[in-house]
N, C-alpha and C positions, 0 to 999 in steps of 0.2 A: 476543451482539451487542445485542439489544434486550430481553432478559430476558422473553421471551414464554413463558407457561405453556401447558399442553395445552388448557385451555378457550379461551384467546384464539386459538390456532391453529385450533381447530375452528370457531369463529365466523367467522374470516377465510375459511376454506375454504368454509363454507356460503354466505357472502355472495358470494364469487367465483363459486361454482357457480350461484347464482341470477342474478347479473348477466350472466355470460358464457356459461353453459350448459355441458353436459358435453362437447360436441364441441370447443369452443374452449379449454377449460381446460388440456389437455395441451400445446397449442401455446404458450399463455401461460407455462406453467411452464418449458418449454424456453427460451423467449425470456428469461425472467427469469434462468434459470441461466446462459445465455450472457452476458448483460449483467453479472451479478455476477462471473463469472470474468474477463471483460475488464477490469472495474474493478479487481479484485484484481491482475491481471497488470500493469496500468498503474501501480498504486500501488507494487507491488514494484519495478518498473523505476525509478520516481522515487526510491524509497528507496535503491536500489543506486547510482544516479547521484549522489545527495546524498552517500552514504558515500564514493564514489570521489573526489569533489571535496574533501571534508573531509580525506581521506588525502593528496591532492596538496598541499593547503595546509599540512598538518602537515609533510610532507616538505620543502617550501620553507622553512618556519620552522626546521626542524632544520638544513638546509644553511646557512641564514643565521647561526644560532647558532654552528655550527662555524667558519664563516669569521670571525666576530667574535672567537671564542676564539683562532683562529690569529693574527689581527692583534694581539690584546692580548698574546699571548705574544711575538710578534716585537718589539713596542714595549718590552717589559720587558727 
């Protein structure tokens, strides 16, 4: 995701431990995890909706092309 190495993660953890303290850190971790999972779920839902809409438009275009071909063959 952000290309963080082990030293960077350790520094972030130490800073968070100093700022928030050992009692608050697990609660913050859980909140962060919930927030990230909610964001991932919402982005997957948006992606799925987008793909459904694209498929619906493709279907409409295919139906329109079929109707045009039918009209063209009827005119010939």
